[in-house]
C-alpha positions as CSV (number, residue, x, y, z in Angstrom):
1,M,0.0,0.0,0.1
2,S,1.3,3.2,-1.1
3,C,1.6,6.4,1.4
4,C,-0.9,8.1,-0.8
5,D,-3.4,5.2,-0.4
6,H,-2.8,5.3,3.5
7,D,-2.8,8.8,4.0
8,C,-5.8,9.9,1.7
9,H,-8.3,8.4,4.3
10,A,-10.4,11.4,5.4
11,P,-9.6,12.5,9.1
12,N,-12.0,11.8,11.7
13,N,-14.4,15.0,11.8
14,D,-17.0,13.6,13.7
15,S,-18.5,16.4,15.8
16,R,-19.5,13.9,18.5
17,Y,-16.1,12.9,18.9
18,R,-14.9,16.3,19.1
19,R,-17.5,16.8,22.2
20,I,-16.3,13.6,23.7
21,L,-12.9,15.0,23.6
22,W,-13.6,18.4,25.1
23,A,-15.4,16.8,28.1
24,A,-12.6,14.3,28.5
25,L,-10.3,17.4,28.6
26,G,-12.1,19.0,31.3
27,L,-12.7,15.9,33.4
28,N,-9.1,14.7,33.4
29,A,-7.9,18.3,34.3
30,A,-10.1,18.7,37.2
31,M,-9.2,15.1,38.5
32,F,-5.4,16.1,38.1
33,L,-6.2,19.0,40.6
34,I,-8.0,16.9,43.1
35,E,-5.7,13.9,43.1
36,I,-2.6,16.1,43.5
37,V,-4.0,17.7,46.6
38,A,-5.2,14.3,47.8
39,S,-1.9,12.9,47.2
40,V,-0.2,15.5,49.2
41,I,-3.0,15.0,52.1
42,A,-2.4,11.1,51.8
43,G,1.0,10.8,51.5
44,S,0.4,8.3,48.8
45,V,2.9,7.9,45.8
46,S,0.1,5.8,44.0
47,L,-2.2,8.8,44.0
48,R,0.4,11.2,42.9
49,A,1.4,8.9,40.2
50,D,-2.4,8.6,39.0
51,A,-2.9,12.5,39.4
52,L,0.2,13.0,37.0
53,D,-1.5,10.4,34.6
54,F,-4.5,12.6,34.7
55,L,-2.3,15.6,33.8
56,G,-0.8,13.7,30.7
57,D,-4.1,12.5,29.6
58,A,-5.6,16.3,29.7
59,A,-2.5,17.2,27.6
60,N,-3.1,14.1,25.2
61,Y,-7.0,15.1,24.8
62,A,-5.8,18.7,24.0
63,L,-3.3,17.2,21.3
64,A,-5.9,15.1,19.9
65,L,-8.3,18.0,19.6
66,A,-5.7,19.9,17.7
67,V,-4.7,17.1,15.0
68,V,-8.2,15.7,14.6
69,D,-8.8,17.2,11.2
70,L,-5.2,16.5,10.0
71,A,-4.2,13.8,7.5
72,L,-3.2,10.4,9.0
73,H,0.5,10.8,9.0
74,W,0.2,13.9,11.1
75,R,-2.0,12.3,13.3
76,A,0.5,9.3,13.6
77,R,3.1,11.5,14.5
78,A,1.0,13.2,17.2
79,A,0.5,9.6,18.5
80,L,4.2,8.9,18.5
81,L,5.0,11.8,20.4
82,K,2.4,10.9,23.1
83,G,3.6,7.4,23.0
84,S,7.1,8.6,23.8
85,V,5.5,11.0,26.7
86,M,3.7,8.0,28.1
87,G,7.0,5.9,28.1
88,M,8.7,8.7,30.0
89,F,5.8,8.9,32.5
90,G,6.0,5.2,33.1
91,L,9.9,5.4,33.8
92,W,9.2,8.3,36.3
93,V,6.5,6.5,38.1
94,A,8.9,3.4,38.4
95,G,11.7,5.7,39.9
96,S,8.9,7.2,42.5
97,A,8.2,3.7,43.5
98,I,11.7,2.8,44.2
99,Y,12.2,6.2,46.2
100,S,9.2,5.4,48.4
101,A,10.2,1.8,49.0
102,I,13.4,3.6,50.6
103,T,11.5,6.0,52.6
104,A,8.6,3.8,53.5
105,T,6.1,6.5,54.6
106,V,2.7,4.9,55.5
107,P,0.0,6.8,53.4
108,K,-3.8,7.5,54.5
109,A,-5.6,4.7,53.3
110,E,-9.3,6.2,53.7
111,V,-8.1,9.1,51.4
112,M,-6.5,6.7,48.9
113,G,-9.8,4.7,48.5
114,A,-12.3,7.8,48.4
115,I,-10.4,9.3,45.6
116,G,-9.7,6.1,43.6
117,L,-13.5,5.6,43.7
118,L,-14.2,8.9,42.4
119,A,-11.6,8.8,39.8
120,L,-12.7,5.5,38.6
121,A,-16.1,6.8,37.9
122,V,-15.0,9.5,36.0
123,N,-12.6,7.3,33.8
124,L,-15.5,4.7,33.2
125,G,-17.5,7.4,31.8
126,V,-15.0,8.7,29.6
127,A,-14.2,5.2,28.3
128,G,-17.6,4.2,27.4
129,L,-17.8,7.3,25.4
130,L,-14.6,6.7,23.6
131,Y,-14.9,2.9,23.1
132,R,-16.5,3.1,19.6
133,Y,-13.5,5.4,18.0
134,R,-10.6,3.3,19.5
135,G,-9.9,1.5,16.3
136,V,-9.7,4.7,13.9
137,D,-6.1,5.3,13.8
138,S,-3.0,5.4,16.4
139,Q,-4.3,8.8,17.6
140,A,-7.6,7.5,18.5
141,L,-6.1,4.4,20.0
142,S,-3.7,6.3,22.3
143,V,-6.8,8.1,23.5
144,W,-8.6,5.0,24.3
145,L,-5.7,3.3,25.9
146,C,-4.9,6.2,28.0
147,T,-8.4,6.3,29.7
148,R,-8.5,2.3,29.8
149,N,-5.2,2.3,31.8
150,D,-6.6,5.1,34.1
151,C,-9.6,2.6,35.1
152,I,-7.3,-0.2,35.8
153,A,-5.2,2.2,37.8
154,N,-7.9,3.6,39.6
155,I,-9.0,0.2,40.7
156,A,-5.7,-0.6,41.8
157,V,-5.5,2.7,43.8
158,M,-8.6,1.6,45.7
159,L,-7.0,-1.9,46.4
160,A,-3.9,-0.3,47.6
161,G,-5.9,1.7,49.9
162,A,-7.5,-1.4,51.3
163,G,-4.0,-3.0,51.5
164,V,-2.4,-0.1,53.4
165,W,-5.2,-0.2,55.8
166,A,-5.1,-4.0,56.5
167,S,-1.2,-4.0,56.8
168,A,-0.2,-0.8,58.1
169,T,2.6,-0.6,55.7
170,A,3.4,1.4,52.4
171,W,4.0,-1.6,50.3
172,P,0.5,-1.8,48.6
173,D,0.8,1.7,47.5
174,I,4.5,1.1,46.4
175,A,3.3,-2.1,44.5
176,V,0.3,-0.2,42.7
177,A,2.7,2.6,41.6
178,A,4.7,-0.1,39.9
179,I,1.7,-1.5,38.1
180,I,0.7,1.7,36.8
181,A,4.5,2.4,35.7
182,C,4.2,-1.0,33.7
183,L,0.9,-0.1,32.3
184,G,2.5,3.2,30.9
185,L,5.3,1.6,29.5
186,S,3.4,-1.2,27.6
187,S,0.8,1.2,26.3
188,A,3.6,3.4,25.1
189,V,5.3,0.7,23.0
190,R,1.9,-0.5,21.6
191,I,1.1,3.2,20.3
192,I,4.7,3.8,19.2
193,R,4.6,0.5,17.1
194,Q,1.2,1.3,15.2
195,A,2.4,5.2,15.0
196,L,5.4,4.0,13.1
197,R,3.4,1.4,10.7
198,E,1.1,4.4,9.9
199,M,4.1,6.5,9.1
200,R,5.2,3.9,6.6
201,G,2.2,3.3,5.0
202,H,1.1,0.1,6.6
203,G,-1.2,1.3,9.3
204,V,-4.7,-0.1,10.3
205,P,-7.4,0.6,7.9
206,R,-9.9,3.2,9.1
207,G,-12.8,1.6,11.3
208,L,-10.9,-1.7,11.7
209,P,-11.6,-2.9,15.1
210,V,-8.7,-3.1,17.7
211,E,-8.5,-5.9,20.1
């Protein structure tokens, strides 16, 4: 397949998709502020990691809105950038988990559980809205994977809160931060691979479902 054949697909100009991205942008920015404050109050590295994940997602939605009407090769470049940022985020969280393992400060479990539940409700709503668009291209895939990862991370934060409460140690919190790091790194690899295929003219055709 030639580059023209691949790039000549029409960009995703669905007005409903735009509205979903704007809603997701606002919700993620608000949750970043809530979680970063809660992470300080609770002393939780997993909440801090999740808060910065919300900030990264807000930036991702803003970038998605900026390129949604552009040709596929430009959307693929945007996805490549986001995949790289997700990878760096995963490495940062891994470093934070190691630091917390050394300091071993016990976080406040009740704050972790309450904020994790709120974050999960927000992300489940956004994930449901984005689900039908996940197979359009690497740009839409990256947006979907960010939201899916957030749902998993939110559940993990809630479980970490329960673990901290039961064990009175910081280890469940540290373990969840490590899981978030792995999610970020694995999704970054997946996004980068598909973006590179699209930039070479061998991407997934528009509308093909993504597993």
